[in-house]
C-alpha positions in Angstrom: 171.8 -17.4 98.6 173.3 -14.4 100.4 174.9 -11.6 98.5 178.3 -10.2 99.6 180.4 -7.3 98.7 184.2 -7.4 98.1 186.5 -4.6 97.2 190.1 -3.5 96.9 191.6 -0.6 98.9 193.8 1.9 97.1 195.2 5.1 98.6 195.4 7.8 96.0 197.0 11.2 95.6 194.5 13.0 93.5 193.8 10.6 90.6 197.1 8.8 91.0 197.3 5.3 92.6 199.7 5.6 95.5 199.4 2.6 97.9 197.6 -0.7 97.5 197.8 -4.2 98.9 200.4 -5.3 96.3 202.6 -2.2 96.8 202.5 -2.6 100.6 203.5 -6.2 100.2 206.4 -5.1 98.0 207.6 -2.7 100.6 207.4 -5.3 103.3 209.3 -7.8 101.2 212.0 -5.2 100.5 212.4 -4.7 104.3 212.4 -8.5 104.9 214.9 -9.4 102.2 217.0 -6.2 102.0 216.8 -6.5 98.2 214.4 -5.3 95.5 215.3 -8.2 93.2 214.7 -10.7 96.0 211.4 -9.0 97.0 210.2 -9.2 93.3 211.2 -12.9 93.2 209.3 -13.6 96.5 206.2 -12.0 95.0 206.7 -13.7 91.6 206.7 -10.4 89.8 209.1 -9.1 87.2 212.0 -7.1 88.4 211.1 -4.2 86.1 207.5 -4.2 87.5 208.8 -4.0 91.0 211.0 -1.0 90.1 208.2 0.7 88.3 205.9 0.4 91.3 208.7 1.7 93.6 209.4 4.6 91.3 205.6 5.5 91.1 205.4 5.5 94.9 208.6 7.5 95.4 207.6 10.2 92.9 204.3 10.7 94.7 205.6 10.4 98.3 206.5 13.4 100.5 209.8 11.6 101.5 212.0 8.8 100.2 210.7 5.3 100.8 214.0 3.3 100.6 217.6 3.7 101.6 220.1 2.1 99.3 223.7 1.2 100.1 226.3 -0.4 98.0 229.3 -2.5 98.9 230.8 -2.4 102.4 231.1 -5.2 105.0 227.4 -6.2 104.7 227.5 -6.2 100.9 225.0 -3.4 100.5 221.3 -3.6 100.2 218.0 -1.8 100.4 216.0 -0.9 103.5 212.8 1.0 104.2 213.0 4.5 105.6 211.1 5.4 108.8 208.6 7.3 106.6 207.9 4.1 104.6 207.3 2.1 107.7 204.8 4.7 109.0 203.0 4.5 105.6 202.7 0.7 106.0 201.2 1.0 109.5 198.8 3.7 108.3 197.7 1.6 105.4 197.1 -1.4 107.7 194.9 0.7 110.0 192.8 2.0 107.1 192.6 -1.5 105.6 191.1 -2.9 108.9 188.5 -0.1 108.8 187.8 -0.9 105.1 187.3 -4.6 105.8 184.9 -3.7 108.6 183.0 -1.4 106.3 182.6 -4.1 103.6 181.5 -6.6 106.2 178.7 -4.3 107.5 177.7 -3.4 103.9 177.5 -7.1 103.0 175.0 -7.6 105.8 172.9 -4.7 104.7 172.8 -5.7 101.0 170.7 -8.7 102.0 168.1 -6.5 103.7 164.7 -5.9 102.0 165.2 -8.8 99.5 168.6 -7.7 98.5 167.5 -4.7 96.3 170.3 -2.4 97.3 172.1 -1.2 94.2 175.8 -0.1 94.3 177.4 2.1 91.7 181.2 2.2 91.5 182.7 5.6 90.9 184.9 5.9 87.8 188.4 7.1 88.5 190.6 8.4 85.7 194.0 6.7 85.4 196.9 8.5 83.8 199.2 6.5 81.5 202.0 9.1 81.5 205.2 7.5 83.0 206.4 10.7 84.7 204.2 11.9 87.6 205.7 14.2 90.2 204.3 15.7 93.4 205.5 19.3 93.9 204.6 22.6 95.5 203.8 25.8 93.5 206.5 28.3 94.2 205.9 30.8 91.4 203.2 31.8 88.9 203.9 34.1 86.0 200.6 35.3 84.5 200.3 36.3 80.9 197.4 37.6 78.9 196.2 34.1 77.9 198.7 31.6 79.4 200.5 31.3 82.7 203.9 29.8 83.6 203.7 27.7 86.8 206.8 26.5 88.6 206.6 23.5 91.0 209.4 22.6 93.4 209.9 18.9 94.0 211.4 17.2 97.0 215.2 17.3 96.5 215.1 20.8 95.1 214.4 20.2 91.3 211.8 22.4 89.7 209.3 21.7 86.9 207.8 24.5 84.8 204.4 24.1 83.1 202.6 26.4 80.7 198.8 26.3 81.2 195.9 28.6 80.3 194.8 31.2 82.8 191.4 29.5 82.7 193.1 26.3 84.0 194.8 28.3 86.8 191.4 29.5 88.0 189.8 26.1 87.5 192.4 24.3 89.6 192.6 27.2 92.0 196.4 27.2 91.8 198.3 29.6 94.0 201.6 29.8 95.8 202.2 26.9 98.2 199.5 24.7 96.6 200.5 21.1 96.2 200.1 19.9 92.6 201.1 17.1 90.3 203.3 17.5 87.2 202.7 14.9 84.5 204.5 14.3 81.2 205.1 11.4 78.9 208.4 9.6 78.7 208.5 10.3 74.9 208.6 14.0 75.5 212.0 13.8 77.3 215.2 14.4 75.5 218.6 13.1 76.8 222.1 14.3 76.4 225.5 13.2 77.7 226.7 16.8 77.6 226.1 18.0 81.2 226.8 21.6 80.3 224.3 21.6 77.4 221.4 24.1 77.6 218.4 24.1 75.3 215.4 26.3 75.0 213.3 23.7 76.9 212.3 25.2 80.3 212.8 22.0 82.2 216.3 20.6 82.7 217.2 17.7 85.0 220.5 16.2 85.8 220.6 12.6 87.0 222.3 9.2 87.0 221.1 6.3 85.0 219.6 3.9 87.5 218.6 1.2 85.0 217.7 0.6 81.3 214.8 -1.5 80.1 215.6 -2.5 76.5 212.9 -3.4 74.0 213.1 -4.5 70.4 212.9 -0.9 69.0 212.8 1.5 72.0 214.3 1.5 75.4 213.3 3.1 78.7 216.0 5.0 80.5 215.4 5.6 84.2 217.2 8.6 85.7 217.6 9.0 89.4 217.2 12.6 90.4 217.5 14.5 93.7 215.1 13.6 96.5 214.7 9.9 95.3 212.7 11.1 92.3 213.0 9.1 89.1 212.5 10.3 85.5 211.7 8.0 82.6 212.7 8.7 79.0 211.9 6.6 76.0 214.6 6.6 73.3 215.2 4.5 70.2 217.9 1.8 70.6 220.1 3.5 68.0 220.3 6.6 70.2 221.1 4.5 73.2 224.1 3.1 71.3 225.2 6.4 69.8 225.2 8.2 73.2 226.8 5.1 74.9 224.2 5.3 77.6 224.7 2.7 80.4 223.8 2.3 84.0 225.7 4.6 86.3 226.5 7.3 83.7 225.3 10.9 84.3 222.9 12.5 81.8 220.9 15.7 81.4 217.2 15.5 80.5 215.1 18.1 78.9 211.3 18.5 78.6 209.3 21.5 77.2 207.1 23.3 79.6 204.2 22.9 77.1 204.5 19.1 77.4 203.8 19.2 81.2 200.2 18.8 82.5 199.2 19.9 86.0 196.7 18.3 88.2 195.5 18.3 91.8 
């Protein structure tokens, strides 16, 4: 009996999953149907799961992946940007090379009695809901810790406080691309757009959607540059603040809650 090797292709940005077969299919279905809900239905996946995948891709991409229009003669819809179409073509080329590599490796594994051993590399996956790609624009060094400011696509900035040892370990410097990561539970929301807190990170956005649970709810804010931010709030707070889709909110996150990665 012959041995064979199979595998899945994922394009990553640092340790973050960016593009895979399922996400590429989702983008293609969005382009074909002109609708995220129809694309999710065609793939037999939950509407929320489709949005979560799209948010993850958008937050890690250098440019927006979709154009959304509402109303009008055509009734609105969602289309891929030229950048997203180029990503799909790039993925397909890499996928072809990947398939060719696996085929050749499957032939080799049967050489010499099939004693070739393969060891899969272990990749860390981050569970934090908020993962943003940005560029270092400023570093304020202190005696022990440093304040690092990243600029995101769209102009928003994220500030993180990390140790000087981490700065050296990551080799962070001006114009370095880095990832800012923080949990949805560390985000505070307010309906007062003029409110300022001591938190170094302040984001203004519009509620794109709300995923309600039995106790907590996820509130997704659409920021500048097609970035999205996720906040987890208790349902009681959701009712008190009268948060609903389309309303504008301000979100806060402490710089000490932000983790940086390459």
